[in-house]
N, C-alpha and C positions, 0 to 999 in steps of 0.2 A: 229289438221288437221282433217277435217271432210269429210267423203265420203257420199255424198247424194244419189248417184245412181251408180251402177257398170258402168265401162267404162267412168267415168268422173274424172277430176282432183280433188285431195283433196283441200279443201278450208280452209284457215287459218282464224279461227273464235274465237271470245271471247265467251266462254261458262262458265256457273257456275261450280265451283269445285264440283265434285261428293260428295255425302254424304254417308259414310259407314253405312251399316246395318248388323245386326246379327254378323256373323263371319268375316265381311269385315274390312279392315283397309284402311285408306287414305294414299296414297303414293305420296311423292314428287319425280317425275321422274327425273333422272339425265342422263340416256342414254337408248336408245332403238335401238336394231339392226334391220336392214331391212332384211326381209326373203322373199324367193320366194313365200311362202304361201300368204304374203301380196299382191304380184302381182296377184295371182290366185283370191283373193277376189276382188281386184280393177278391174281386167279384166273380171269379171263375170264368171269365170270358176268354182267357188264354189257357189252353190245355197243357197238361203234364208239367206243371212247375215242380221244381225240387221241393220236397216237403220232408220235415219242416223247413221253412225258408225265412231268411232275413231279406226283405225286399229293399229296393232303393238302388238307383244306377246313375245318379248325378252327384258324384262323391268328390269332395275336396278334402285332402288331408295331407299328412306328412309321412313320408317314407321313414320308418323307424330305423332303417339302416344308414341312410345317407343324410337324413334331416332335411331333405328337399321336399318342397310342396309339389303335389301331383294331383291330377284330375283323373278320375276313373269313369269311363263311359259305359254305355249299354253293351257294346260289343266287347266280350271278355276274352275270347279265344277263337281261333279258326285253325283248320287242319294244315293249311299251307300247301296242300298237295293236290287238291281236286281241280277240276276244270275251271271252277269259279275263282278259286284262290290264285291260280296261276295265270289268270287273264285279267287281273285288276278288279275282280268282283267278289272279294272276300265277304262282302256283306250278304251274299247269297249262299255261302258255304252251308251244305246240308248238315255238317257236324258242328256248326258254330255253337258256342256257349255264351250265355247272356247274363250280365250282372243283374242281380236281384230277381232272377227268374230261374235259370238253371245253375247259377252260381250264387252263393250268399252275397248280399250287397251291403249298402251303407246305412241302414237304419240301426246303427250299432256304434259302439265306441271304437272298435277295431274291425278291420276287414283285411283280406288279402286280395291281391290282383296281379295278373301277369304284367310285368313291367313293360313288355313289348307292346301292350295295348293301352298304356296310360299316356297322358299328355302333360307337358309342362304348361303352366298357365301364365299369361302375361302378368307382370308384377303390378300393373296399374289396377288390377281387379282384386278386391278383397275376397275372402273365402265365400262369404254370403253372395257376393256379386257373381262369382265364378260358377257356383253350383248349377244354376239353370242353363249355363252355356254348354253343359256336358251332355244334354240330350235335346232339350228344346232348341238350343243353339245348333248342335251338330247335325241332328237329323233334319231340323228345319233348314239348315244350310244345304244339305243334300237335295232337298226339295227345291230350294231357291235356285240352285244351279241348273235346274231343268227348265227354267222359264226363258232361257235365251235372251233375246234383246227386247222382250215385251216391255212396254212402257206403262200400261195400265194394268195393275196387278190387284186381283181380288183375294182377300183372305177371309175364309169362312170359318168363324170361330176366332176370337181375338183374346188369346191368353198368353201363356209363357213363351211359346215359339214365335207367335205373330209379333209380340212387342219387340223382339230382337230383330226379326227380318224387316219390319217396317223401317227401322232405323238404317239398316243396310240399303234398302231400296231408296229411301230418301237421299242418302249420300251419293247415290248413283243417278239421281235425277228422275227416278221413276215416280209414278203416282200410285198411292196405295188406297184401296177401297176396302173398308172393313165391314163384314156382314156378321151380325150377332143374333142371339135369340131375340124374338119380338119383344120390344119394350125394354130391352136391357140398356137403359140410358147410361148407367155407370160405365159399362164396357165400351159403349160408343164414345163417351167422353174420353176414356182412357186411350182409345185408338187414335183419336184426334190429337191428344197430347203427345202420343208417340210418333206422330208425323203423317197420319192418314189424312187425305184430302176430303174424304167423305166417310161417314159411318152411319149405318142404318140396319134395318131388319133384314134377315136372311132372304126373304121372299122379294125384296126390292129389285128393281131392274136398273142396272148400270152397265154401260158398255165396257167390256174388259178385253184385254188381249190374252190373258191367262188367269187361272184361278188355282189357288192352293187351299185344300180343305183340311183343316186341323180338327174340327169337331167330328166325333165318331158317329155321324148321322147320315145314313145312306141317302135319305131324301134330298140332301144338299147337292148330290151329283147332277140330277136333271135341272135343279134350280141354277146351278153354276153354268151348265151347258147353255141354258137360255141366254146367259149374259155374255158368253165368250164368243168373240168374233171368229169367222171362218179361218181355219188353219191354227186355231188356238188349242190349248190343252187345259184339262182339269186334272190336277195332281192331288191324289189322296195321300196325305202325309202321315196318317196314323197307322198303328199296328193292328187296330181292330175297328170295324165299322158295322153298323147295323145293315141289314140287307138293302141293296139299292133297288128301288121300285122300278117296274117296267116303265119305259118311256119311248116316245115316238122316235123312229130312226131319223126323222127330220132334224132332231136336236144334235145328232152326231154327224149328220151329213155336212159336207163342206170342209172335209178333212180336219174336223175336230177330233180330238183324241182324249181318252181317259186312261190314266196310268197311276200306278202306286209307287210308293217309296218304301224300301225295305232296309232298315238298319242303317249302318254307315260303314265306310272304310276308314282305315287309318289315314289315308291320303286326304279324305274329307276333313278329318280333324286337323291335320297339319295346315291345310289351306285356310280353314276357318280361323284358327288361332292366329295365323299370320295376318289375316284380314282384320280381325278385331283388335289387333295390336296397333292398327293404323286408324281405325274408326272407333272411338270410345262409345261403347254400348252401355246404356243405363237400363236397369230393370226395376220394376215395382215389385216389392217383396213383402210377404207377411211371414213373420218368424214364429216358430213353435219350438218349445223344448222337445227333445227326443221322446220323452215319456208321453207327450200329447200327439203322437203320430196318428192315432185313430181320429182325433178331432181335425187334424189337417186333412186327412183323406175324406172325412165327412164334408168338410167345407168345400173341398174341390169338387166332390160329387154333386153337391147341391148348387154349384155355381156361385158360391159366396166368396171365392177367391178371385181377386182382380190382380192379374200378373202371375206371380209364382209363390207357392208356399215353400218355406225353407225350414228344415229341421236343423237346429243348432246343437252341437255336442261339445260340452266344455272339456 
């Protein structure tokens, strides 16, 4: 499925299988989860994508060389030389390349990926179960690690990432509060099913120690600050967000903070997969054949997907 230009539909095309070079391996794709970042790329909200482009960065497949199952994440390559890379912050590398954005991704039968940035997946997860772990899980986990010892955790937007983190939080004895679009009863029920102790509209008031915002809506930042206790943080976990409106300094005062999460490191991935090898994560999934990728993106854009959309490639 090829994106020729932003704000256009993906095209189903026959293209040559990619040829691996250097540290790359050829991967036969079996499943690729659909991410909101894919929407940001398609909708032109992320600048300078590789064009034409095969999007998709939550890829599960088989290395054609070894026959081993691998997972391919968003972070596809870093320079290994800059101040960020040499200080454990490769997620901030200025020369980084990203799967399904500046490197062709997984909305395809075959892809190539740098083996140094791929992950082994615990055997307990099927391909379809594993796919959302590779971004919703990984980058969500990076955000989750920032909450420290907070006990009352608010998730603004309850979709692919939040369903995973809610289960981790519950396993650690934390309380999860899920904030959704007004009147989104289905997502609120889903959140409670995934372990949330409370679920309601995004404007509701609930006392929190920390908040993670997954929805790309800047107006949620002051809403979350109103709920977070002194000393707490509001963590913005998306790659794109609408403008944050002006708000009174009083909301920030009391040593509250607002911070973002950018990409992931390989260490994040190693720690995450070790963690979910011990805590069985379940995800709600809606399956689409590869040829219906545009319909999957449409449903995600409209809010019709509860959990994660998965493209399956036979």
